[in-house]
C-alpha positions in Angstrom: -30.7 34.6 18.6 -29.4 32.5 21.5 -29.7 29.3 19.3 -27.5 31.0 16.7 -24.9 31.9 19.3 -24.9 28.3 20.6 -24.5 26.9 17.1 -21.7 29.4 16.3 -19.9 28.6 19.7 -20.2 24.9 19.0 -18.8 25.2 15.5 -16.0 27.4 16.8 -15.2 24.8 19.6 -15.2 21.9 17.2 -13.0 23.6 14.6 -10.4 24.4 17.2 -9.8 20.7 18.1 -6.4 19.2 18.5 -4.3 19.8 15.4 -2.8 16.8 13.6 0.9 16.4 13.4 2.3 18.0 10.3 5.4 16.9 8.5 7.1 20.2 9.4 6.1 20.3 13.2 9.1 18.5 14.4 12.5 17.2 13.4 13.5 14.8 10.7 14.4 12.1 13.2 10.9 12.1 14.6 9.0 12.1 11.3 11.1 10.3 8.7 9.5 7.2 7.3 11.0 3.8 6.5 9.7 0.4 5.3 10.3 -2.8 7.1 9.1 -6.4 6.6 7.9 -8.4 9.6 7.0 -12.1 8.8 6.1 -11.2 5.3 4.0 -8.2 6.2 4.9 -4.7 4.9 5.2 -2.1 7.7 5.7 1.7 7.3 7.4 3.0 10.4 7.8 6.6 11.5 10.8 8.1 13.3 13.6 6.7 15.4 11.0 5.4 17.9 9.7 3.0 15.2 6.0 3.8 15.5 4.1 1.7 12.9 1.9 4.1 11.0 0.7 1.6 8.3 0.9 -2.1 7.6 -0.3 -4.6 5.1 -1.9 -7.9 5.7 -3.0 -10.8 3.5 -6.1 -9.1 2.1 -5.2 -5.4 2.4 -2.3 -3.1 1.6 -1.0 -0.2 3.7 -2.9 3.1 3.5 0.0 5.1 2.3 -2.0 8.2 1.2 -3.0 9.0 4.8 0.6 8.8 5.9 2.2 11.1 3.3 -0.7 13.6 2.9 1.6 16.6 3.7 3.7 16.2 0.6 1.9 16.5 -2.7 4.6 14.8 -4.8 4.7 11.9 -2.3 1.0 11.7 -2.4 1.0 11.2 -6.2 3.4 8.3 -5.9 1.3 6.9 -3.0 -1.7 6.8 -5.2 0.2 4.8 -7.8 1.3 2.4 -5.0 -2.3 1.9 -3.9 -3.5 1.4 -7.4 -1.0 -1.4 -8.2 -0.3 -3.2 -4.9 -3.6 -5.0 -4.2 -4.3 -6.0 -7.8 -0.7 -7.2 -8.2 -1.1 -9.5 -5.2 -4.4 -10.9 -6.3 -3.3 -11.5 -9.9 0.0 -13.2 -8.9 -1.9 -15.3 -6.4 -4.4 -16.4 -9.0 -1.5 -17.3 -11.3 0.1 -19.4 -8.5 -3.2 -21.2 -7.9 -3.7 -21.8 -11.6 -0.2 -23.3 -11.7 -1.3 -25.7 -9.0 -4.4 -26.6 -11.1 -2.1 -27.1 -14.2 0.1 -29.5 -12.2 -3.0 -31.3 -10.9 -4.5 -31.6 -14.3 -1.3 -32.9 -15.8 -1.5 -35.9 -13.4 -5.0 -37.0 -14.6 -4.7 -39.9 -17.0 -6.4 -39.6 -20.4 -6.8 -35.8 -20.2 -6.3 -33.7 -23.3 -2.8 -32.3 -23.1 -4.0 -28.9 -24.2 -5.8 -28.4 -20.9 -2.6 -28.6 -18.6 -0.6 -26.7 -21.3 -3.2 -23.9 -21.5 -3.4 -23.7 -17.7 0.4 -23.5 -17.5 0.6 -20.7 -20.1 -2.2 -18.8 -18.5 -0.6 -19.1 -15.0 2.7 -17.9 -16.2 1.0 -14.9 -17.9 -0.8 -14.0 -14.7 2.2 -14.4 -12.5 4.3 -12.2 -14.8 1.6 -9.6 -15.0 1.0 -9.6 -11.3 4.7 -9.4 -10.6 4.9 -6.4 -12.9 2.1 -4.6 -11.0 3.9 -5.4 -7.7 7.2 -4.1 -9.0 5.4 -0.8 -10.1 3.8 -0.6 -6.6 7.1 -1.1 -4.7 8.9 1.4 -7.0 6.1 4.0 -6.2 6.3 3.1 -2.5 10.0 3.8 -2.4 9.7 7.0 -4.3 6.8 8.2 -2.2 8.7 7.7 1.1 11.8 9.3 -0.4 9.8 12.4 -1.5 8.1 12.6 1.9 11.4 12.4 3.7 13.0 14.9 1.4 10.3 17.5 2.3 10.9 17.2 6.0 12.9 20.0 7.7 16.2 19.0 9.1 
């Protein structure tokens, strides 16, 4: 019986830990989100204090879903952002690299002209497709932050 009491007491203690900050716990000025760019990196900043809550790097995008979890409509847009952001970067980057290969191949004497031409067409296609994915991601990011900020109490 005493083991059961210890287990129940431990479970009760662990379940009453520090509560996370909810979107409605404080004012709009303390919780509103905004996006800023620092040396090419995307940062999501909270409040007037400018606390960075998410950022992107070369090989990863910001984890927007954890930032906007309190707003269901913002969370749906955040999922679209996370679905499109990373693939858009990789596909556009691959297109840029392929463009370099096309330029390099065009400088080789006695090469079949279809090779640099094919590489050029493929690189343009990849760049345009990657840019489209990135545009979709940035649109979803903007909408997600707007929806999150709209749901904050003033």
